[in-house]
PyMOL Python script that loads the backbone (N, CA, C, O; Angstrom):
from pymol import cmd

cmd.read_pdbstr("""\
ATOM      1  N   MET A   1     -25.292 -41.784 113.743  1.00  0.00           N
ATOM      2  CA  MET A   1     -26.460 -40.840 113.326  1.00  0.00           C
ATOM      3  C   MET A   1     -26.479 -41.616 111.847  1.00  0.00           C
ATOM      4  O   MET A   1     -25.523 -41.777 111.087  1.00  0.00           O
ATOM      5  N   GLY A   2     -27.886 -42.055 111.672  1.00  0.00           N
ATOM      6  CA  GLY A   2     -27.985 -42.670 110.470  1.00  0.00           C
ATOM      7  C   GLY A   2     -28.691 -41.696 109.388  1.00  0.00           C
ATOM      8  O   GLY A   2     -29.754 -41.131 109.644  1.00  0.00           O
ATOM      9  N   VAL A   3     -28.052 -41.558 108.232  1.00  0.00           N
ATOM     10  CA  VAL A   3     -28.692 -40.931 107.082  1.00  0.00           C
ATOM     11  C   VAL A   3     -29.945 -41.545 106.408  1.00  0.00           C
ATOM     12  O   VAL A   3     -29.968 -42.724 106.054  1.00  0.00           O
ATOM     13  N   SER A   4     -30.899 -40.764 106.261  1.00  0.00           N
ATOM     14  CA  SER A   4     -32.181 -41.380 105.567  1.00  0.00           C
ATOM     15  C   SER A   4     -32.494 -40.552 104.646  1.00  0.00           C
ATOM     16  O   SER A   4     -32.386 -39.326 104.668  1.00  0.00           O
ATOM     17  N   ALA A   5     -32.950 -41.338 103.691  1.00  0.00           N
ATOM     18  CA  ALA A   5     -32.862 -40.611 102.207  1.00  0.00           C
ATOM     19  C   ALA A   5     -34.402 -40.747 101.900  1.00  0.00           C
ATOM     20  O   ALA A   5     -35.057 -41.702 102.318  1.00  0.00           O
ATOM     21  N   SER A   6     -34.958 -39.685 101.107  1.00  0.00           N
ATOM     22  CA  SER A   6     -36.164 -39.384 100.882  1.00  0.00           C
ATOM     23  C   SER A   6     -36.380 -39.254  99.315  1.00  0.00           C
ATOM     24  O   SER A   6     -35.443 -38.625  98.824  1.00  0.00           O
ATOM     25  N   GLY A   7     -37.211 -39.604  98.487  1.00  0.00           N
ATOM     26  CA  GLY A   7     -37.514 -39.190  97.242  1.00  0.00           C
ATOM     27  C   GLY A   7     -38.793 -39.793  96.648  1.00  0.00           C
ATOM     28  O   GLY A   7     -39.498 -40.511  97.356  1.00  0.00           O
ATOM     29  N   VAL A   8     -39.123 -39.528  95.358  1.00  0.00           N
ATOM     30  CA  VAL A   8     -40.595 -39.967  94.831  1.00  0.00           C
ATOM     31  C   VAL A   8     -39.687 -40.824  93.781  1.00  0.00           C
ATOM     32  O   VAL A   8     -38.606 -40.523  93.273  1.00  0.00           O
ATOM     33  N   LEU A   9     -40.545 -42.072  93.616  1.00  0.00           N
ATOM     34  CA  LEU A   9     -40.327 -42.839  92.358  1.00  0.00           C
ATOM     35  C   LEU A   9     -41.395 -42.548  91.409  1.00  0.00           C
ATOM     36  O   LEU A   9     -42.569 -42.402  91.749  1.00  0.00           O
ATOM     37  N   ARG A  10     -40.932 -42.461  90.125  1.00  0.00           N
ATOM     38  CA  ARG A  10     -42.184 -42.056  89.082  1.00  0.00           C
ATOM     39  C   ARG A  10     -41.812 -43.301  87.965  1.00  0.00           C
ATOM     40  O   ARG A  10     -40.684 -43.785  87.871  1.00  0.00           O
ATOM     41  N   ARG A  11     -42.679 -43.610  87.355  1.00  0.00           N
ATOM     42  CA  ARG A  11     -42.540 -44.390  86.273  1.00  0.00           C
ATOM     43  C   ARG A  11     -42.872 -43.695  84.847  1.00  0.00           C
ATOM     44  O   ARG A  11     -43.932 -43.101  84.650  1.00  0.00           O
ATOM     45  N   LYS A  12     -41.969 -43.818  83.986  1.00  0.00           N
ATOM     46  CA  LYS A  12     -41.972 -42.954  82.789  1.00  0.00           C
ATOM     47  C   LYS A  12     -42.417 -43.786  81.754  1.00  0.00           C
ATOM     48  O   LYS A  12     -42.088 -44.951  81.978  1.00  0.00           O
ATOM     49  N   TYR A  13     -43.042 -43.641  80.697  1.00  0.00           N
ATOM     50  CA  TYR A  13     -43.269 -44.510  79.312  1.00  0.00           C
ATOM     51  C   TYR A  13     -42.954 -43.702  78.267  1.00  0.00           C
ATOM     52  O   TYR A  13     -43.636 -42.739  77.917  1.00  0.00           O
ATOM     53  N   PRO A  14     -41.876 -44.085  77.723  1.00  0.00           N
ATOM     54  CA  PRO A  14     -41.359 -43.272  76.382  1.00  0.00           C
ATOM     55  C   PRO A  14     -42.115 -43.655  75.404  1.00  0.00           C
ATOM     56  O   PRO A  14     -42.873 -44.622  75.463  1.00  0.00           O
ATOM     57  N   ALA A  15     -41.926 -42.760  74.221  1.00  0.00           N
ATOM     58  CA  ALA A  15     -42.722 -42.938  73.483  1.00  0.00           C
ATOM     59  C   ALA A  15     -41.908 -43.990  72.311  1.00  0.00           C
ATOM     60  O   ALA A  15     -40.703 -44.131  72.100  1.00  0.00           O
ATOM     61  N   PRO A  16     -43.134 -44.661  71.649  1.00  0.00           N
ATOM     62  CA  PRO A  16     -42.699 -45.826  70.927  1.00  0.00           C
ATOM     63  C   PRO A  16     -41.739 -45.659  69.619  1.00  0.00           C
ATOM     64  O   PRO A  16     -41.755 -44.671  68.885  1.00  0.00           O
ATOM     65  N   GLN A  17     -41.003 -46.660  69.479  1.00  0.00           N
ATOM     66  CA  GLN A  17     -39.925 -46.579  68.411  1.00  0.00           C
ATOM     67  C   GLN A  17     -40.497 -47.188  67.220  1.00  0.00           C
ATOM     68  O   GLN A  17     -40.966 -48.317  67.361  1.00  0.00           O
ATOM     69  N   PHE A  18     -40.544 -46.614  66.008  1.00  0.00           N
ATOM     70  CA  PHE A  18     -41.045 -46.976  64.772  1.00  0.00           C
ATOM     71  C   PHE A  18     -39.989 -47.890  63.788  1.00  0.00           C
ATOM     72  O   PHE A  18     -39.068 -47.246  63.285  1.00  0.00           O
ATOM     73  N   LYS A  19     -40.052 -49.133  63.527  1.00  0.00           N
ATOM     74  CA  LYS A  19     -39.177 -49.347  62.478  1.00  0.00           C
ATOM     75  C   LYS A  19     -40.011 -49.443  61.290  1.00  0.00           C
ATOM     76  O   LYS A  19     -41.029 -50.135  61.251  1.00  0.00           O
ATOM     77  N   ARG A  20     -39.514 -48.651  60.193  1.00  0.00           N
ATOM     78  CA  ARG A  20     -40.204 -48.549  59.143  1.00  0.00           C
ATOM     79  C   ARG A  20     -39.413 -49.078  57.721  1.00  0.00           C
ATOM     80  O   ARG A  20     -38.191 -49.023  57.581  1.00  0.00           O
ATOM     81  N   ASN A  21     -40.302 -49.566  56.766  1.00  0.00           N
ATOM     82  CA  ASN A  21     -39.914 -50.193  55.461  1.00  0.00           C
ATOM     83  C   ASN A  21     -40.535 -49.060  54.529  1.00  0.00           C
ATOM     84  O   ASN A  21     -41.622 -49.071  53.950  1.00  0.00           O
ATOM     85  N   ASP A  22     -39.391 -47.926  54.546  1.00  0.00           N
ATOM     86  CA  ASP A  22     -40.076 -46.882  53.632  1.00  0.00           C
ATOM     87  C   ASP A  22     -40.570 -47.312  52.162  1.00  0.00           C
ATOM     88  O   ASP A  22     -41.366 -46.608  51.541  1.00  0.00           O
ATOM     89  N   GLU A  23     -40.049 -48.511  51.645  1.00  0.00           N
ATOM     90  CA  GLU A  23     -40.568 -48.608  50.147  1.00  0.00           C
ATOM     91  C   GLU A  23     -42.231 -49.319  50.354  1.00  0.00           C
ATOM     92  O   GLU A  23     -43.182 -49.305  49.573  1.00  0.00           O
ATOM     93  N   GLU A  24     -42.140 -49.725  51.293  1.00  0.00           N
ATOM     94  CA  GLU A  24     -43.678 -50.153  51.527  1.00  0.00           C
ATOM     95  C   GLU A  24     -44.381 -49.377  51.815  1.00  0.00           C
ATOM     96  O   GLU A  24     -45.499 -49.347  51.301  1.00  0.00           O
ATOM     97  N   LEU A  25     -43.929 -48.329  52.878  1.00  0.00           N
ATOM     98  CA  LEU A  25     -44.932 -47.343  53.406  1.00  0.00           C
ATOM     99  C   LEU A  25     -45.162 -46.441  52.281  1.00  0.00           C
ATOM    100  O   LEU A  25     -46.372 -46.256  52.146  1.00  0.00           O
ATOM    101  N   ILE A  26     -44.299 -45.665  51.227  1.00  0.00           N
ATOM    102  CA  ILE A  26     -44.551 -45.188  50.103  1.00  0.00           C
ATOM    103  C   ILE A  26     -45.304 -45.550  49.533  1.00  0.00           C
ATOM    104  O   ILE A  26     -46.132 -44.712  49.177  1.00  0.00           O
ATOM    105  N   GLN A  27     -45.506 -46.960  49.090  1.00  0.00           N
ATOM    106  CA  GLN A  27     -46.413 -47.680  48.107  1.00  0.00           C
ATOM    107  C   GLN A  27     -47.834 -47.605  48.622  1.00  0.00           C
ATOM    108  O   GLN A  27     -48.766 -47.329  47.867  1.00  0.00           O
ATOM    109  N   TRP A  28     -48.037 -47.921  50.273  1.00  0.00           N
ATOM    110  CA  TRP A  28     -49.146 -47.889  50.901  1.00  0.00           C
ATOM    111  C   TRP A  28     -49.833 -46.132  50.789  1.00  0.00           C
ATOM    112  O   TRP A  28     -51.050 -45.973  50.692  1.00  0.00           O
ATOM    113  N   LEU A  29     -49.136 -45.270  50.812  1.00  0.00           N
ATOM    114  CA  LEU A  29     -49.605 -44.042  50.853  1.00  0.00           C
ATOM    115  C   LEU A  29     -50.011 -43.914  49.600  1.00  0.00           C
ATOM    116  O   LEU A  29     -51.137 -43.429  49.497  1.00  0.00           O
ATOM    117  N   LYS A  30     -49.313 -44.266  48.325  1.00  0.00           N
ATOM    118  CA  LYS A  30     -49.335 -44.001  46.997  1.00  0.00           C
ATOM    119  C   LYS A  30     -50.909 -44.448  46.770  1.00  0.00           C
ATOM    120  O   LYS A  30     -51.798 -43.706  46.351  1.00  0.00           O
ATOM    121  N   GLU A  31     -51.049 -45.877  47.155  1.00  0.00           N
ATOM    122  CA  GLU A  31     -52.157 -46.380  46.807  1.00  0.00           C
ATOM    123  C   GLU A  31     -53.540 -45.813  47.408  1.00  0.00           C
ATOM    124  O   GLU A  31     -54.612 -46.198  46.940  1.00  0.00           O
ATOM    125  N   ARG A  32     -53.483 -45.010  48.318  1.00  0.00           N
ATOM    126  CA  ARG A  32     -54.396 -44.091  49.201  1.00  0.00           C
ATOM    127  C   ARG A  32     -54.636 -42.718  48.646  1.00  0.00           C
ATOM    128  O   ARG A  32     -55.615 -42.074  49.022  1.00  0.00           O
ATOM    129  N   ASP A  33     -53.874 -42.288  47.859  1.00  0.00           N
ATOM    130  CA  ASP A  33     -53.633 -40.852  47.188  1.00  0.00           C
ATOM    131  C   ASP A  33     -53.332 -40.012  48.354  1.00  0.00           C
ATOM    132  O   ASP A  33     -53.823 -38.896  48.518  1.00  0.00           O
ATOM    133  N   MET A  34     -52.346 -40.696  49.322  1.00  0.00           N
ATOM    134  CA  MET A  34     -52.063 -39.754  50.523  1.00  0.00           C
ATOM    135  C   MET A  34     -50.460 -39.051  50.092  1.00  0.00           C
ATOM    136  O   MET A  34     -49.441 -39.312  50.732  1.00  0.00           O
ATOM    137  N   TYR A  35     -50.490 -38.320  49.140  1.00  0.00           N
ATOM    138  CA  TYR A  35     -49.021 -37.627  48.666  1.00  0.00           C
ATOM    139  C   TYR A  35     -48.673 -36.644  49.335  1.00  0.00           C
ATOM    140  O   TYR A  35     -47.563 -36.162  49.111  1.00  0.00           O
ATOM    141  N   ASP A  36     -49.461 -36.116  50.267  1.00  0.00           N
ATOM    142  CA  ASP A  36     -48.987 -35.198  50.970  1.00  0.00           C
ATOM    143  C   ASP A  36     -47.736 -35.485  52.114  1.00  0.00           C
ATOM    144  O   ASP A  36     -46.934 -34.709  52.633  1.00  0.00           O
ATOM    145  N   TYR A  37     -47.948 -36.968  52.261  1.00  0.00           N
ATOM    146  CA  TYR A  37     -46.773 -37.448  52.887  1.00  0.00           C
ATOM    147  C   TYR A  37     -45.730 -38.175  52.181  1.00  0.00           C
ATOM    148  O   TYR A  37     -45.041 -38.944  52.851  1.00  0.00           O
ATOM    149  N   VAL A  38     -45.496 -38.054  50.898  1.00  0.00           N
ATOM    150  CA  VAL A  38     -44.303 -38.705  50.210  1.00  0.00           C
ATOM    151  C   VAL A  38     -43.664 -37.391  49.709  1.00  0.00           C
ATOM    152  O   VAL A  38     -44.195 -36.508  49.035  1.00  0.00           O
ATOM    153  N   GLN A  39     -42.195 -37.472  50.268  1.00  0.00           N
ATOM    154  CA  GLN A  39     -41.342 -36.320  49.815  1.00  0.00           C
ATOM    155  C   GLN A  39     -40.894 -36.791  48.503  1.00  0.00           C
ATOM    156  O   GLN A  39     -40.940 -38.008  48.322  1.00  0.00           O
ATOM    157  N   THR A  40     -40.406 -35.929  47.413  1.00  0.00           N
ATOM    158  CA  THR A  40     -40.220 -35.970  46.136  1.00  0.00           C
ATOM    159  C   THR A  40     -38.862 -35.319  46.090  1.00  0.00           C
ATOM    160  O   THR A  40     -38.709 -34.107  46.243  1.00  0.00           O
ATOM    161  N   GLU A  41     -37.982 -36.088  45.896  1.00  0.00           N
ATOM    162  CA  GLU A  41     -36.136 -35.132  45.711  1.00  0.00           C
ATOM    163  C   GLU A  41     -36.134 -34.827  44.264  1.00  0.00           C
ATOM    164  O   GLU A  41     -36.228 -35.646  43.350  1.00  0.00           O
ATOM    165  N   GLU A  42     -36.015 -33.544  44.173  1.00  0.00           N
ATOM    166  CA  GLU A  42     -35.804 -33.109  42.783  1.00  0.00           C
ATOM    167  C   GLU A  42     -34.418 -33.278  42.434  1.00  0.00           C
ATOM    168  O   GLU A  42     -33.558 -33.199  43.311  1.00  0.00           O
ATOM    169  N   LYS A  43     -34.121 -33.505  41.230  1.00  0.00           N
ATOM    170  CA  LYS A  43     -32.806 -33.683  40.732  1.00  0.00           C
ATOM    171  C   LYS A  43     -32.552 -33.514  39.441  1.00  0.00           C
ATOM    172  O   LYS A  43     -33.472 -33.760  38.660  1.00  0.00           O
ATOM    173  N   VAL A  44     -31.417 -33.114  38.976  1.00  0.00           N
ATOM    174  CA  VAL A  44     -31.043 -32.534  37.593  1.00  0.00           C
ATOM    175  C   VAL A  44     -30.753 -33.844  36.819  1.00  0.00           C
ATOM    176  O   VAL A  44     -30.044 -34.754  37.247  1.00  0.00           O
ATOM    177  N   ASP A  45     -31.448 -33.822  35.521  1.00  0.00           N
ATOM    178  CA  ASP A  45     -31.332 -34.948  34.806  1.00  0.00           C
ATOM    179  C   ASP A  45     -30.077 -34.556  33.831  1.00  0.00           C
ATOM    180  O   ASP A  45     -30.359 -34.502  32.633  1.00  0.00           O
ATOM    181  N   TRP A  46     -28.918 -34.316  34.150  1.00  0.00           N
ATOM    182  CA  TRP A  46     -27.347 -33.709  33.503  1.00  0.00           C
ATOM    183  C   TRP A  46     -27.395 -34.573  32.241  1.00  0.00           C
ATOM    184  O   TRP A  46     -27.105 -33.900  31.252  1.00  0.00           O
ATOM    185  N   ARG A  47     -27.615 -35.600  32.017  1.00  0.00           N
ATOM    186  CA  ARG A  47     -27.181 -36.310  30.745  1.00  0.00           C
ATOM    187  C   ARG A  47     -28.138 -35.965  29.482  1.00  0.00           C
ATOM    188  O   ARG A  47     -27.837 -36.171  28.306  1.00  0.00           O
ATOM    189  N   SER A  48     -29.188 -35.476  29.890  1.00  0.00           N
ATOM    190  CA  SER A  48     -30.287 -35.274  29.092  1.00  0.00           C
ATOM    191  C   SER A  48     -29.995 -33.756  28.777  1.00  0.00           C
ATOM    192  O   SER A  48     -29.989 -33.325  27.624  1.00  0.00           O
ATOM    193  N   LEU A  49     -29.788 -33.086  29.735  1.00  0.00           N
ATOM    194  CA  LEU A  49     -29.755 -31.705  29.540  1.00  0.00           C
ATOM    195  C   LEU A  49     -28.396 -31.331  29.009  1.00  0.00           C
ATOM    196  O   LEU A  49     -28.457 -30.377  28.233  1.00  0.00           O
ATOM    197  N   LYS A  50     -27.491 -31.690  29.156  1.00  0.00           N
ATOM    198  CA  LYS A  50     -26.161 -31.675  28.451  1.00  0.00           C
ATOM    199  C   LYS A  50     -25.983 -31.862  26.976  1.00  0.00           C
ATOM    200  O   LYS A  50     -25.092 -31.375  26.280  1.00  0.00           O
ATOM    201  N   ARG A  51     -27.218 -32.842  26.513  1.00  0.00           N
ATOM    202  CA  ARG A  51     -27.297 -32.654  24.833  1.00  0.00           C
ATOM    203  C   ARG A  51     -27.822 -31.576  24.243  1.00  0.00           C
ATOM    204  O   ARG A  51     -27.658 -31.427  23.032  1.00  0.00           O
ATOM    205  N   THR A  52     -28.500 -30.697  24.951  1.00  0.00           N
ATOM    206  CA  THR A  52     -29.203 -29.511  24.386  1.00  0.00           C
ATOM    207  C   THR A  52     -28.650 -28.238  24.858  1.00  0.00           C
ATOM    208  O   THR A  52     -29.426 -27.284  24.909  1.00  0.00           O
ATOM    209  N   ILE A  53     -27.386 -28.068  25.222  1.00  0.00           N
ATOM    210  CA  ILE A  53     -26.767 -26.956  25.852  1.00  0.00           C
ATOM    211  C   ILE A  53     -25.284 -26.827  25.209  1.00  0.00           C
ATOM    212  O   ILE A  53     -24.684 -27.847  24.870  1.00  0.00           O
ATOM    213  N   SER A  54     -24.815 -25.772  25.079  1.00  0.00           N
ATOM    214  CA  SER A  54     -23.398 -25.312  24.540  1.00  0.00           C
ATOM    215  C   SER A  54     -22.658 -24.807  25.323  1.00  0.00           C
ATOM    216  O   SER A  54     -23.101 -24.619  26.456  1.00  0.00           O
ATOM    217  N   THR A  55     -21.273 -24.404  25.013  1.00  0.00           N
ATOM    218  CA  THR A  55     -20.706 -23.409  25.815  1.00  0.00           C
ATOM    219  C   THR A  55     -20.086 -22.365  25.155  1.00  0.00           C
ATOM    220  O   THR A  55     -19.382 -22.604  24.173  1.00  0.00           O
ATOM    221  N   LYS A  56     -20.281 -21.037  25.632  1.00  0.00           N
ATOM    222  CA  LYS A  56     -19.767 -19.831  25.059  1.00  0.00           C
ATOM    223  C   LYS A  56     -18.933 -19.172  25.888  1.00  0.00           C
ATOM    224  O   LYS A  56     -19.362 -18.481  26.811  1.00  0.00           O
ATOM    225  N   GLY A  57     -17.495 -19.348  25.599  1.00  0.00           N
ATOM    226  CA  GLY A  57     -16.781 -18.751  26.723  1.00  0.00           C
ATOM    227  C   GLY A  57     -16.701 -19.474  27.817  1.00  0.00           C
ATOM    228  O   GLY A  57     -16.224 -20.609  27.801  1.00  0.00           O
ATOM    229  N   ASP A  58     -17.257 -18.775  29.126  1.00  0.00           N
ATOM    230  CA  ASP A  58     -17.359 -19.621  30.083  1.00  0.00           C
ATOM    231  C   ASP A  58     -18.610 -19.750  30.882  1.00  0.00           C
ATOM    232  O   ASP A  58     -18.813 -19.880  32.089  1.00  0.00           O
ATOM    233  N   MET A  59     -19.491 -19.665  29.702  1.00  0.00           N
ATOM    234  CA  MET A  59     -21.092 -19.594  29.982  1.00  0.00           C
ATOM    235  C   MET A  59     -21.382 -21.062  29.515  1.00  0.00           C
ATOM    236  O   MET A  59     -20.587 -21.805  28.939  1.00  0.00           O
ATOM    237  N   VAL A  60     -22.602 -21.318  29.854  1.00  0.00           N
ATOM    238  CA  VAL A  60     -23.515 -22.320  29.278  1.00  0.00           C
ATOM    239  C   VAL A  60     -24.603 -21.937  28.703  1.00  0.00           C
ATOM    240  O   VAL A  60     -25.389 -21.356  29.451  1.00  0.00           O
ATOM    241  N   VAL A  61     -25.024 -22.111  27.254  1.00  0.00           N
ATOM    242  CA  VAL A  61     -26.058 -21.467  26.849  1.00  0.00           C
ATOM    243  C   VAL A  61     -27.079 -22.726  26.233  1.00  0.00           C
ATOM    244  O   VAL A  61     -26.630 -23.852  26.017  1.00  0.00           O
ATOM    245  N   THR A  62     -28.438 -22.375  26.001  1.00  0.00           N
ATOM    246  CA  THR A  62     -29.480 -23.069  25.560  1.00  0.00           C
ATOM    247  C   THR A  62     -29.123 -23.011  24.010  1.00  0.00           C
ATOM    248  O   THR A  62     -28.245 -22.273  23.566  1.00  0.00           O
ATOM    249  N   GLU A  63     -29.929 -23.903  23.203  1.00  0.00           N
ATOM    250  CA  GLU A  63     -29.764 -23.810  21.820  1.00  0.00           C
ATOM    251  C   GLU A  63     -30.490 -22.437  21.407  1.00  0.00           C
ATOM    252  O   GLU A  63     -30.253 -22.209  20.221  1.00  0.00           O
ATOM    253  N   ASP A  64     -31.187 -21.583  21.913  1.00  0.00           N
ATOM    254  CA  ASP A  64     -31.651 -20.454  21.414  1.00  0.00           C
ATOM    255  C   ASP A  64     -30.866 -19.239  21.917  1.00  0.00           C
ATOM    256  O   ASP A  64     -31.145 -18.078  21.618  1.00  0.00           O
ATOM    257  N   GLY A  65     -29.716 -19.671  22.821  1.00  0.00           N
ATOM    258  CA  GLY A  65     -28.791 -18.638  23.541  1.00  0.00           C
ATOM    259  C   GLY A  65     -28.992 -17.963  24.673  1.00  0.00           C
ATOM    260  O   GLY A  65     -28.413 -16.961  25.092  1.00  0.00           O
ATOM    261  N   GLU A  66     -30.059 -18.738  25.243  1.00  0.00           N
ATOM    262  CA  GLU A  66     -30.143 -18.246  26.658  1.00  0.00           C
ATOM    263  C   GLU A  66     -29.330 -18.808  27.699  1.00  0.00           C
ATOM    264  O   GLU A  66     -29.314 -20.031  27.841  1.00  0.00           O
ATOM    265  N   ILE A  67     -28.499 -17.886  28.613  1.00  0.00           N
ATOM    266  CA  ILE A  67     -27.691 -18.456  29.664  1.00  0.00           C
ATOM    267  C   ILE A  67     -28.428 -19.049  30.420  1.00  0.00           C
ATOM    268  O   ILE A  67     -29.538 -18.653  30.776  1.00  0.00           O
ATOM    269  N   VAL A  68     -27.680 -20.462  30.877  1.00  0.00           N
ATOM    270  CA  VAL A  68     -28.171 -21.314  31.861  1.00  0.00           C
ATOM    271  C   VAL A  68     -27.294 -20.998  33.111  1.00  0.00           C
ATOM    272  O   VAL A  68     -26.069 -21.028  33.233  1.00  0.00           O
ATOM    273  N   GLU A  69     -28.628 -20.575  34.324  1.00  0.00           N
ATOM    274  CA  GLU A  69     -27.760 -20.160  35.330  1.00  0.00           C
ATOM    275  C   GLU A  69     -27.499 -21.566  36.321  1.00  0.00           C
ATOM    276  O   GLU A  69     -28.280 -22.515  36.388  1.00  0.00           O
ATOM    277  N   GLY A  70     -26.302 -21.447  37.005  1.00  0.00           N
ATOM    278  CA  GLY A  70     -26.092 -22.612  37.843  1.00  0.00           C
ATOM    279  C   GLY A  70     -25.153 -23.424  37.451  1.00  0.00           C
ATOM    280  O   GLY A  70     -24.759 -24.298  38.223  1.00  0.00           O
ATOM    281  N   VAL A  71     -24.589 -23.278  36.101  1.00  0.00           N
ATOM    282  CA  VAL A  71     -23.502 -24.020  35.262  1.00  0.00           C
ATOM    283  C   VAL A  71     -22.438 -23.098  35.049  1.00  0.00           C
ATOM    284  O   VAL A  71     -22.681 -22.033  34.480  1.00  0.00           O
ATOM    285  N   THR A  72     -21.195 -23.400  35.468  1.00  0.00           N
ATOM    286  CA  THR A  72     -20.012 -22.633  35.029  1.00  0.00           C
ATOM    287  C   THR A  72     -19.228 -23.412  34.517  1.00  0.00           C
ATOM    288  O   THR A  72     -18.995 -24.491  35.062  1.00  0.00           O
ATOM    289  N   VAL A  73     -18.591 -23.022  33.260  1.00  0.00           N
ATOM    290  CA  VAL A  73     -17.424 -23.764  32.446  1.00  0.00           C
ATOM    291  C   VAL A  73     -16.153 -23.735  32.873  1.00  0.00           C
ATOM    292  O   VAL A  73     -15.581 -22.645  32.875  1.00  0.00           O
ATOM    293  N   VAL A  74     -15.494 -24.848  33.294  1.00  0.00           N
ATOM    294  CA  VAL A  74     -14.031 -24.738  33.917  1.00  0.00           C
ATOM    295  C   VAL A  74     -13.184 -25.343  32.740  1.00  0.00           C
ATOM    296  O   VAL A  74     -13.388 -26.483  32.323  1.00  0.00           O
ATOM    297  N   GLU A  75     -12.300 -24.577  32.273  1.00  0.00           N
ATOM    298  CA  GLU A  75     -11.222 -25.407  31.196  1.00  0.00           C
ATOM    299  C   GLU A  75     -10.246 -26.232  31.889  1.00  0.00           C
ATOM    300  O   GLU A  75      -9.685 -25.767  32.881  1.00  0.00           O
ATOM    301  N   ARG A  76     -10.010 -27.273  31.524  1.00  0.00           N
ATOM    302  CA  ARG A  76      -8.731 -28.099  31.764  1.00  0.00           C
ATOM    303  C   ARG A  76      -7.541 -28.151  30.944  1.00  0.00           C
ATOM    304  O   ARG A  76      -7.682 -27.980  29.733  1.00  0.00           O
ATOM    305  N   PRO A  77      -6.139 -28.406  31.524  1.00  0.00           N
ATOM    306  CA  PRO A  77      -5.457 -28.188  30.859  1.00  0.00           C
ATOM    307  C   PRO A  77      -5.259 -29.527  29.642  1.00  0.00           C
ATOM    308  O   PRO A  77      -5.651 -30.643  29.983  1.00  0.00           O
ATOM    309  N   PRO A  78      -4.798 -29.385  28.596  1.00  0.00           N
ATOM    310  CA  PRO A  78      -4.934 -30.639  27.813  1.00  0.00           C
ATOM    311  C   PRO A  78      -3.659 -31.718  28.403  1.00  0.00           C
ATOM    312  O   PRO A  78      -2.702 -31.324  29.070  1.00  0.00           O
ATOM    313  N   THR A  79      -3.860 -32.914  28.055  1.00  0.00           N
ATOM    314  CA  THR A  79      -3.201 -33.948  28.587  1.00  0.00           C
ATOM    315  C   THR A  79      -2.167 -34.690  27.347  1.00  0.00           C
ATOM    316  O   THR A  79      -2.466 -34.691  26.152  1.00  0.00           O
ATOM    317  N   PHE A  80      -1.223 -35.151  27.776  1.00  0.00           N
ATOM    318  CA  PHE A  80      -0.531 -35.846  26.619  1.00  0.00           C
ATOM    319  C   PHE A  80      -0.511 -37.625  27.037  1.00  0.00           C
ATOM    320  O   PHE A  80      -0.344 -38.135  28.145  1.00  0.00           O
ATOM    321  N   GLU A  81      -0.727 -38.234  25.813  1.00  0.00           N
ATOM    322  CA  GLU A  81      -0.778 -39.628  25.939  1.00  0.00           C
ATOM    323  C   GLU A  81       0.407 -40.164  25.065  1.00  0.00           C
ATOM    324  O   GLU A  81       0.461 -39.816  23.885  1.00  0.00           O
ATOM    325  N   VAL A  82       1.513 -41.132  25.677  1.00  0.00           N
ATOM    326  CA  VAL A  82       2.211 -41.609  24.637  1.00  0.00           C
ATOM    327  C   VAL A  82       2.028 -43.368  24.718  1.00  0.00           C
ATOM    328  O   VAL A  82       2.164 -44.064  25.724  1.00  0.00           O
ATOM    329  N   GLU A  83       1.697 -43.792  23.398  1.00  0.00           N
ATOM    330  CA  GLU A  83       1.675 -45.012  23.125  1.00  0.00           C
ATOM    331  C   GLU A  83       2.911 -45.662  22.499  1.00  0.00           C
ATOM    332  O   GLU A  83       3.345 -45.439  21.369  1.00  0.00           O
ATOM    333  N   VAL A  84       3.433 -46.544  23.460  1.00  0.00           N
ATOM    334  CA  VAL A  84       4.700 -47.295  22.915  1.00  0.00           C
ATOM    335  C   VAL A  84       4.573 -48.646  22.264  1.00  0.00           C
ATOM    336  O   VAL A  84       4.177 -49.545  23.006  1.00  0.00           O
ATOM    337  N   GLU A  85       4.795 -48.903  21.214  1.00  0.00           N
ATOM    338  CA  GLU A  85       4.776 -50.119  20.023  1.00  0.00           C
ATOM    339  C   GLU A  85       5.845 -50.977  20.312  1.00  0.00           C
ATOM    340  O   GLU A  85       6.908 -50.405  20.074  1.00  0.00           O
ATOM    341  N   GLU A  86       6.006 -52.217  20.764  1.00  0.00           N
ATOM    342  CA  GLU A  86       6.741 -52.916  20.636  1.00  0.00           C
ATOM    343  C   GLU A  86       6.902 -53.955  19.480  1.00  0.00           C
ATOM    344  O   GLU A  86       7.855 -54.734  19.478  1.00  0.00           O
TER     345      GLU A  86
END
""", "prot")
cmd.dss("prot")
cmd.show_as("cartoon", "prot")
cmd.util.cbc("prot")
cmd.orient("prot")
């Protein structure tokens, strides 16, 4: 007895793959005022902010005394250094 197989062959067309150069693409979008397609990453400029704040206990405050949320002061123990002169 022979075994017969049956089935259907289908050709599938996968979606294309896109190789991007994000730097060039962003420039192209900006030149055409297509800013809706450009994501901007928000990041704290800690170096500049640090110059304008001070600590009060375990809190960080602005020059006018407002508490800065999102920053906590963590005290560290002192360290000792010994310099040996020969």
